N, C-alpha and C positions, 0 to 999 in steps of 0.2 A: 656848477655842473656844466659840462661841455655842451656847446651849441647843438651838435649832432647826436647828443645822448639824452636830450631833454624831451621825453615823450609827452609830458603834459603841455609844454609850449607848442609842440607840433600839433597836437590835437586841438588846442585853443585857436591856433592860426587857421586850421581847416574850418572850424566853425565860423570864424569871422569872415573868411573869404567866401564861403558858400552863402552866407546871409546876404552879403553885398551882391553877389551874382544873381541870386533869386530875385531881388528887388529890380535889378536892371532888366533881366529877361522878362519878367512879368509885365513891366511897363512897356517894353518893346513889343511883346506879344500882343498885348491889348491894343496898342496903337496901330500895329500893322495887320493884325488878324492872321499872323503866320502860325500854322500848326506846328511847323518845325521849331519855331522859337518857343512856343508854348510847351512843346515836348521837352525842349532843353530846360525850361523853367521847372517842369515836373521832375526831370532828372536831377536838377540841382536841389530840389526839395528833398529828394531821397538822399542826396549827398549830405545835406545839412543834418537830417535825422540820423544818418549813419555816423556823421562826425560827432554828434552829441553822444551817441551810444559809445563810440570809440573813446571819447573823453572820460566817460563814466567807467568803462571797462579798464582803461589804463590806470585810472586812480585806484580801482579795486584790486587789480592784479598786482600792484606794487606792495600791497599789505603783506606782512609776514604771516607764516603759518600760525594757526591758533587751534584751540581745542575742537572747534567745529570743522575746520579745514586744515587737517594735519599735513597735507601735501601742498599747502599754499593755495593761492587764489588765481593761478595762471589760466584756469579754464574760462575765466570771465572773458579773456581776450578771444578765445576760440568761439565762445557763444556769441560774442559781438560780431565776429567775422561772419557767422552763419546768418545772423539777422541782416547784416549789410547785404549779403548775397541775395537773400530773399527780397529785400527792398528793391534791389536793382531789377530783378525779374518782374516784380509787381509794377514798377515804373514803366517797363517795356510794354507790359500788357495794356496799360492805360494809353500809351502812345499809339498803339495799334488801333485802339478804340477810336481815338481822335482822327486817325488816318481814315477810318471807315466813314466817319462823319464828313470829312472833307471830300472824299471821293463820291459820296452820295449827294453832295450839294447842300448839306445841312449847314456847313460853315462857309463863310464868304472868302473869296480869294484875297491874297495879301495886298497891302498898299503901303506907301511910304517906307519901302524896304531899305532905304539908306540908313535909317535909324537902326534897323535890325542888323545891318551889316557891321556897323561900328560896335554895337553891343556884343556881337559874336566874336569880333576880333579881340575886344577887351577880355572876353571870357577865356579865349584860347591863351592869351598871354598870362593872365592871372593864374590859371590852372596849371600851366607849365611850371611857373615858379613854385607854387605851393606843392604840387605833386613831386617835383624833384627833391624838395626839402623833406617831405614826408617819407619818401623812399629811402633817402640817406639815413634818416633817423631809424626807420624800420630795420634796415640792415645792421646798423650799429647796435641796436637793442634787441634784435631778433623778435620784434613785436608783430604777431599775426594781425592784430587789430589795426595798427598803423599801416601795415602792408596792404590790408584790404581797403583801407581808406585811400591810400595812394593809388591803388588799381582802380578804385571807384572814380577818382579824379582823372586818371588816364583815359577812361572811357569818355569822360566829359571833354577832354582835349580832342580826341578823334571825332567825336560826334559834333562838337562845336565847330571844328575845322571843316567838317563835311557840310554842315549847314551854312557856314560862312561862304564857302566856295559856291554852293548852290544858289544862295541869295544873289551873289554876283552874276551868276548865269541868268537868273530871273530878271535882274535889273537890266541886263543888256539884250535879252532875247524876248522877254515878256511871256515865257512859257511857265504858267503857274502850276502845271502838273508836276513840276520839279519839286515843289514844296512837300506834298505828301510822300513822294518817292524818297526824299531825303529823310523824312521821319521814319520810314520803314528801315532804311539803312542804319539809322541811329538805334532803333529798337533791337536789330540783330546784333550790333556791337555790344549793347547793354546786356542782352541775354547771355552771350558768350562769356563775358566777364563775370556775371552773377553766378553762372554755373561753376566756373573755376574756383571762385571764392567759397561757395557752398561746399564743393567737393573737399577742399583742403580742411575747412573748418570741421566738417562732419568726421573726417578721418581722425583729427585730433581729439574730438569729443568722444569718439568711440574707441580711443586708445589704439589707433592704427600704428603700425610700425613707422620708424623714421625712414626717410628715403634710402634707397639701396646704396647710393654713394656714401652716405653716412655710415652705414653698416660695414661697407668695404673698408673705410678708413679705420674703423675699430679693429677689424680683422688684421689689417696691415700692421697696426701698432702691436697687436698680440703676437703676430708672427715674428717680430723682431726679438722676442724673448723666448723663442723655442729653446735656445741653448741654456736658458736659466731654469730649466726643469719643467716647462709647460709641455705636457704630452699631447693635449688636445683641447679644443674648445667644445665643451659639451652643449652649451646653450647660450644664446644671446637674445634677450628680450628688450625691446625698446618701445617707447611711446613719447608723446610730447604734450605738455600742458602749458599753453601760452608760449613763453620764450624758453621754458625749461625742458631739456631733453633728459628723460629718465631712462637709465640703462642698467639692466641686470645681467651679469655675466657669470656663468659657471665654468670653471676651468678644472681640468685634470692635471694634477701636479705630482711629480715624483714623490713617492711616499717617504723617502729618506730625508726630505727637506724638513727643516725645523719650522716651528710655528712662527718664530721671529722672521725667518727668511720669507715665508709666505706672506706675512703681514707687510713687510717692507716692499716686496714685489708688487703687491696690490696697491700700495700707496703710489709707487712709481707709475703703474699703469693708469690709475685714476687721474693722476696729474697730466700725463701725456694726452689722454682722451679729452680732458677739459681744455687743454691748450689748443688742441686741434679742432674740436667741435664748438667749444664755448657753451656756457650756460648748461652744464651737465650735472646730473646727480647720479653717480656711478656706485653700484653695489656689486662687489665681486665675491663670489662664493668659491672656495677651493675644496676639491675632493682629492684625496690621495689615491695613487695607483702604485702597484708594485713595480719596481724598476725593471724587473725581468719580463714584465708583461708587455707585449707589442701593442702599441696604441697609435692610431693615426695622429699625425701632427696637425697643428692649427692650420685651417684652410684660409 
């Protein structure tokens, strides 16, 4: 299997890297007492749980259709993405709680922040490497679960970089108020990412339509065959389950065309749509219309 098409390898790498970073961040957070470092450790814990869920969902989604799941198991990836998004938001809520504790004096100011600085720098570098790989695999395989995991790690990059720069400022200025401020910035980044992931996952779970640019591509392909007897596009229905795009099309075709002609035309259209969009299951229904009847052409 090609390196950038191995979803299981990508998911396993994510689990391993998150486990390592959690240990490093927790050690640094306990030693320094930094709320922003502890926030990052919590964030990485949600990353690890999300990565485990992704690994499970990728394994399940690859199973072929069976009697209980006749349309396949692609929805496992969408469900995984939803859980990941909710975990991200939950992590942000806990970070804000810890910020409150810091601002009210319950938590002690940070110390020995050189350790924290090096840990956060390592976190940024590791997450850049892993997230780039996950995103490449997600694009090659059209995996919503790996995409969510990659986005999850991207938030870690931005938040870890923010904390890293802030800790440098604390080291040189001694302004400890920067620590809880950084934690708030991290939580805002996390919530934004969690919302995006939840929105896309829910759309797929509720059989929302494919993006408008996908539908326009389908219409453009159909328009090329207006001269082959297609009189109009009566209906286009789309949805997504995991990586699979399910497309139902109803076409109005000149009534004088033979069944063989209609069958061959549908095969050509299905192949073109598959080549253009990838991972599609296309069903085309053809309805005859009288040649003399004026009908609008495909839009």
